[in-house]
C-alpha positions in Angstrom: 88.9 62.5 122.8 90.6 62.6 119.5 92.8 59.7 118.2 96.2 60.0 119.9 97.6 57.1 117.8 97.8 59.2 114.7 101.2 59.6 113.2 102.7 63.1 112.6 102.5 62.3 108.9 98.7 61.8 109.3 98.4 64.9 111.5 100.0 67.0 108.8 97.6 65.6 106.2 94.6 66.5 108.3 96.0 69.9 109.0 96.5 70.7 105.3 93.1 69.4 104.2 90.9 70.9 106.9 92.6 73.9 108.3 91.5 77.2 106.7 94.7 79.1 106.1 95.5 81.8 103.6 97.1 80.3 100.4 100.4 82.1 100.9 100.8 81.0 104.5 99.8 77.4 103.5 102.4 77.3 100.8 105.1 78.3 103.3 104.0 75.7 105.8 103.9 72.9 103.1 107.5 73.7 102.3 108.3 73.1 106.0 106.3 69.9 106.2 108.1 68.3 103.2 111.5 69.4 104.4 114.1 66.7 105.1 114.5 68.2 108.6 110.9 67.1 109.5 111.4 63.5 108.2 112.8 62.0 111.5 109.5 62.6 113.4 107.0 61.8 110.6 106.4 58.2 111.8 106.1 59.0 115.5 102.5 59.0 117.0 101.1 61.8 119.1 101.7 59.7 122.2 105.4 59.4 121.3 105.9 63.2 121.2 107.5 63.5 124.6 109.8 66.2 125.9 112.8 64.0 125.3 111.8 63.3 121.7 111.1 66.9 121.0 114.3 68.0 122.5 116.3 65.5 120.5 114.6 66.7 117.3 115.3 70.4 118.1 119.0 69.5 119.0 119.3 67.9 115.6 118.1 71.1 113.9 120.6 73.0 115.9 123.4 70.7 114.8 122.4 71.4 111.1 123.3 75.1 111.8 119.8 76.3 111.2 119.0 79.8 112.5 116.9 80.2 115.6 114.1 81.8 113.4 114.0 78.7 111.1 113.9 76.4 114.1 111.1 78.4 115.6 109.1 78.2 112.3 109.5 74.4 112.1 108.5 73.9 115.7 105.6 76.3 115.4 104.2 74.5 112.4 104.3 71.1 114.3 102.7 72.7 117.3 99.8 74.2 115.3 99.2 70.9 113.4 98.9 68.8 116.6 96.8 71.5 118.3 94.4 71.5 115.4 94.1 67.7 114.9 94.3 66.4 118.5 93.7 69.5 120.7 97.0 68.8 122.4 99.5 71.6 123.2 103.1 70.6 123.0 106.0 72.5 124.7 109.7 72.4 124.3 112.6 74.6 125.2 113.8 76.1 121.9 116.6 78.6 121.1 115.6 82.2 121.7 115.3 84.5 118.7 118.4 86.6 118.3 118.3 90.2 119.6 118.4 92.8 116.8 121.8 94.3 116.5 120.5 97.2 114.3 121.8 100.5 115.5 119.6 103.5 114.7 121.1 106.5 113.1 121.0 110.0 114.6 118.5 112.3 112.9 120.4 115.3 111.6 119.0 118.3 109.7 120.7 117.0 106.5 119.3 113.5 106.9 115.8 114.7 107.7 115.9 117.0 104.6 116.9 114.0 102.4 114.1 111.9 103.8 111.5 114.6 103.2 112.7 115.0 99.7 112.6 111.3 99.0 109.0 111.0 100.4 106.1 111.7 98.1 103.8 114.6 98.9 101.5 112.6 101.2 104.2 110.6 103.0 106.1 113.9 103.6 103.0 115.2 105.4 102.8 112.1 107.6 106.5 112.3 108.5 106.2 116.0 109.5 103.1 115.3 111.7 104.9 112.4 113.4 108.0 114.4 114.1 106.5 117.7 115.2 103.2 116.5 116.8 104.7 113.3 118.4 102.2 111.0 116.6 102.7 107.3 115.6 101.6 106.0 112.2 98.2 104.8 113.6 97.3 108.3 114.9 98.5 110.0 111.7 96.3 107.7 109.6 93.3 108.6 111.7 93.9 112.4 112.1 91.1 114.5 110.7 91.0 118.2 109.9 88.7 118.9 112.8 91.6 118.2 115.1 93.8 120.9 113.5 93.6 124.4 115.0 95.0 126.9 112.6 94.7 130.0 114.9 97.1 128.4 117.4 99.2 126.3 115.0 98.2 123.3 117.2 96.9 119.7 116.9 94.7 118.4 119.6 93.6 114.7 119.8 91.4 112.9 122.3 92.7 109.5 121.3 94.2 106.2 122.4 95.8 103.4 120.5 95.6 99.8 121.9 97.1 96.5 120.7 94.2 94.0 120.6 94.0 90.6 119.0 97.3 91.1 117.2 96.2 94.4 115.7 96.7 98.1 116.6 93.3 99.8 117.0 92.6 103.5 117.3 89.9 104.9 119.5 88.6 108.4 120.0 87.5 109.3 123.5 86.7 112.9 124.4 85.4 112.1 127.8 88.8 111.1 129.3 91.4 113.8 129.8 94.2 111.3 130.2 93.8 110.5 126.5 94.3 114.1 125.4 97.1 114.7 122.9 98.1 118.3 122.3 101.0 119.6 120.3 102.2 122.9 118.9 103.7 122.7 115.5 105.7 125.3 113.4 103.8 127.6 111.2 105.4 126.2 108.0 104.4 122.7 108.9 100.8 123.9 109.5 100.9 125.6 106.0 102.0 122.3 104.4 99.3 120.3 106.3 96.7 122.5 104.5 93.0 122.7 105.0 90.0 120.4 104.4 86.6 119.4 105.6 86.2 118.6 109.3 85.7 114.9 108.8 88.3 114.6 106.0 91.5 112.8 106.8 94.7 114.8 106.8 96.7 111.9 105.4 94.8 109.6 103.2 97.0 106.5 103.8 96.7 103.4 106.0 99.0 103.1 109.0 100.7 100.0 107.6 101.5 101.7 104.3 102.9 104.7 106.1 105.3 102.6 108.2 106.4 100.3 105.3 106.8 103.1 102.8 108.9 105.2 105.2 111.2 102.3 106.0 111.7 101.8 102.2 112.6 105.5 101.8 115.2 105.3 104.6 116.7 102.1 103.1 117.1 103.7 99.7 119.0 106.6 101.4 121.1 104.2 103.6 119.6 105.6 106.8 118.8 103.2 109.7 115.4 104.6 110.9 111.8 103.5 111.2 108.7 105.7 111.3 108.3 105.2 115.0 111.8 106.7 115.5 110.6 110.1 114.3 108.3 110.4 117.4 110.9 109.4 119.9 113.8 111.4 118.5 111.8 114.6 118.5 111.3 114.3 122.3 114.9 115.3 123.0 115.7 117.9 120.5 113.6 119.2 117.6 115.2 120.1 114.3 114.2 123.4 112.8 113.0 122.3 109.3 111.0 124.5 106.9 109.1 122.1 104.6 107.9 124.9 102.3 111.5 126.1 101.8 112.6 122.5 101.1 109.9 122.1 98.4 110.6 125.5 96.8 114.3 124.7 96.6 114.1 121.1 95.4 116.1 121.9 92.3 119.1 122.9 94.5 119.0 119.6 96.5 118.1 117.0 93.9 120.3 117.3 90.8 123.9 117.1 92.0 125.1 114.7 89.3 122.8 116.0 86.4 122.6 119.7 87.3 124.1 120.9 84.0 121.8 118.7 81.8 119.0 120.4 79.9 115.4 119.4 80.7 114.5 118.8 77.0 117.5 116.5 76.4 116.5 114.4 79.5 112.9 114.2 78.2 114.1 113.0 74.7 116.4 110.4 76.3 113.7 109.2 78.7 111.2 108.8 75.8 113.7 106.8 73.7 114.4 104.4 76.5 110.9 103.9 77.9 108.8 101.4 75.9 105.5 102.5 77.5 105.6 106.0 76.0 104.1 106.5 72.5 107.1 107.5 70.5 105.0 108.6 67.5 103.6 111.6 69.4 105.5 114.8 68.9 106.2 115.8 72.5 108.4 118.8 71.8 105.5 121.4 71.5 104.4 120.5 75.1 107.8 121.5 76.5 108.5 124.5 74.3 108.8 126.9 77.4 111.4 124.6 79.0 113.9 124.8 76.1 117.2 126.1 77.3 116.3 125.3 81.0 118.7 123.1 83.0 117.6 120.7 85.7 119.1 122.8 88.4 117.1 125.8 87.2 113.6 124.2 87.6 112.2 126.6 90.1 108.5 126.7 91.1 108.0 129.8 89.0 109.5 128.1 85.9 107.2 125.1 86.3 104.2 127.2 87.0 104.8 129.2 83.9 105.1 125.9 81.9 101.9 124.5 83.3 100.0 127.7 82.6 101.2 127.6 79.0 100.2 124.0 78.7 96.7 124.6 80.1 96.2 127.5 77.7 96.9 125.5 74.6 95.8 121.9 75.2 93.0 119.7 76.6 93.0 117.9 79.9 94.0 114.5 78.5 97.3 115.7 76.9 98.0 118.1 79.8 98.0 115.2 82.2 100.1 113.0 79.9 102.7 115.7 79.5 102.7 116.3 83.2 103.2 112.6 84.0 106.0 112.4 81.5 107.9 115.3 83.1 107.2 113.9 86.5 108.8 110.5 85.6 111.8 112.3 84.0 112.5 114.4 87.1 112.1 111.4 89.4 114.6 109.4 87.3 117.3 112.1 86.9 117.1 113.2 90.6 117.5 109.6 91.9 113.9 109.6 93.2 114.2 112.9 95.1 112.4 115.5 92.9 108.6 115.1 93.3 106.7 117.3 90.9 103.5 116.7 92.9 104.8 118.7 95.8 104.4 122.0 93.9 100.6 121.3 93.6 100.4 122.8 90.2 96.8 123.5 88.9 96.2 121.5 85.7 92.9 122.6 84.2 92.5 123.1 80.5 91.4 126.6 79.6 90.4 125.4 76.1 87.7 123.0 77.4 86.0 125.8 79.3 85.4 127.6 76.0 83.7 124.6 74.3 79.9 125.0 74.2 78.3 121.6 74.1 74.8 122.9 73.7 75.5 124.6 70.4 77.9 122.1 68.9 76.8 120.9 65.4 77.3 117.2 65.1 77.5 115.2 61.9 76.3 111.7 62.9 72.9 110.0 62.8 71.1 110.4 66.1 68.7 107.6 65.3 71.5 105.1 64.8 73.2 106.2 68.1 69.9 105.6 69.9 69.6 102.1 68.4 73.2 101.4 69.5 72.1 102.5 73.0 69.9 99.5 73.4 72.9 97.1 72.9 75.3 98.9 75.1 76.4 97.6 78.5 74.9 99.4 81.6 77.9 101.6 82.3 78.1 102.7 78.6 74.3 103.5 78.6 74.9 105.7 81.7 77.8 107.4 79.9 75.5 108.0 76.8 72.9 109.7 79.0 75.4 111.8 81.0 77.2 112.9 77.9 74.4 113.3 75.4 71.7 114.6 77.7 73.8 116.0 80.5 76.6 117.7 78.5 79.3 116.5 80.9 82.9 115.6 79.8 84.1 112.0 79.9 86.6 112.9 82.6 83.7 114.2 84.7 81.2 111.3 84.3 83.6 108.8 85.8 83.7 110.9 89.0 80.0 111.6 89.4 78.5 109.8 92.4 74.9 108.7 93.2 74.7 111.4 95.8 75.2 114.0 93.1 71.8 113.1 91.6 68.8 115.0 93.0 65.9 112.5 92.5 63.3 115.1 93.4 64.4 117.9 91.0 65.6 115.4 88.3 69.1 117.0 88.1 72.7 115.8 88.1 75.3 118.2 89.6 79.1 118.0 89.4 81.5 120.8 90.3 79.7 123.9 89.1 77.7 122.2 86.3 74.1 121.1 86.7 72.1 119.1 84.1 68.3 118.5 84.0 67.2 115.0 82.9 63.8 113.3 82.9 62.4 111.0 85.6 63.3 107.7 83.8 66.9 108.7 83.3 67.3 109.8 86.9 65.8 106.6 88.1 68.2 104.6 86.0 71.3 106.6 87.0 70.4 106.9 90.7 70.7 103.2 91.6 73.1 102.3 94.4 74.6 103.7 97.6 75.3 107.5 97.8 79.1 107.1 97.7 79.0 104.7 94.7 80.2 106.0 91.3 77.3 106.2 88.7 79.7 104.9 86.0 82.2 102.4 87.5 84.2 101.8 84.3 87.4 103.7 83.6 87.5 106.1 80.6 89.8 103.7 78.7 87.4 100.8 79.2 84.4 103.0 78.1 86.2 104.0 74.9 86.9 100.3 74.2 83.3 99.3 74.7 82.2 102.2 72.4 84.7 101.0 69.8 83.3 97.5 69.8 79.7 98.8 69.6 80.6 100.9 66.6 82.2 97.9 64.8 78.9 96.0 65.1 77.0 99.0 63.6 79.6 99.8 60.9 79.9 103.4 62.1 82.5 105.5 63.8 81.6 108.0 66.6 83.4 109.2 69.7 82.3 110.7 73.1 83.1 114.2 71.9 80.4 113.9 69.2 77.9 112.5 71.7 78.5 115.2 74.3 75.5 117.6 74.4 73.9 116.2 71.2 70.6 115.4 72.9 70.2 118.3 75.3 67.5 119.9 73.3 65.6 116.7 72.9 64.8 116.1 76.6 61.0 115.9 77.1 
């Protein structure tokens, strides 16, 4: 039997020192403990905590005009502390939490269109699945492409979601027909859902993120809706929304206030205001094809033509930088409605495909680079091998996984490229689990490590020079 003569002050000390609580939660509870409203009971012992004393303390909190949520938090902290220190459960009648007075909005075609525009490409897919297939966020987060039937425009799930231990858990059970979920969805929604591998998730987001992000989107638009409301509202009357049409006509919906502004002018203004963008770069050549184009004229065809021109003249690095810049500009001047990612533009440099790493003539000392190799960190060593002996690009080596290495044939394959290495290299590169990245550092970190190494050897080389330099030297 634990000591019942301990005071509440001592109980709180034990609770703080010994209870294993997350730092954020503990900080909140410490604020409650040191509050002036807890002072009246600190010198009482556990034996003195009677129903009358507790009720008197709760009444004093009510007289201070504290909200019922605050009173519940104070009482809950006291209850948990006594339960932990003395294994005694205290009870007291406390004010009920106020019922929510929030009134949900009706979901009209106009509101649903604005919500889908405000969502990014992935969240839009989750919202469409919830509305047309009657799925909650936990089911959307666990939906895989094997459950999507393209011939019938249908989604079929053998699933059940249960609330266990304070968490929602998703189960798959094909043996029980009562857990069968079957829904017919419009052809345009099926087209937007797209295709993938059977075990690949349709929406690569967690259920919590889906719910919170959707609520944030609705708050920005001044619409009182939660993600779970999409499922219930579609049960009565489904709206006829064409997501493909909405995406292809984003320019008509998103630029009401700035529709007459030119794209290039908005880009220049955005660059001058944003401190993160390098202002010494001449950005105008990257947007040459958008000169004279207004925001309200940014159709998919115009943007596709721009991206094709970009891919024809520049390398991947600058293509993605220019794309990210335009993406930020359009988000800002549309008030967060225009998402460039929804067009799914293909950004692949055509210039890089013409570079032949095996025949490149390099002007650096191979012996010195090999000496530098011995002092490089493990990830940089792997980068040296994949670049110099494999002929891969820097953007590719950070994506290569251990499963891409064939330890029997001594080869490394990525996309359509296959490089042959020797046994020692494959053994060094192939350490780890199949899904692990061979090189875990990011490109920027690798460049920084190479720069430091070059300073120690009083030389200057880059990954472009190293790429393919040792292919002919493999034994």
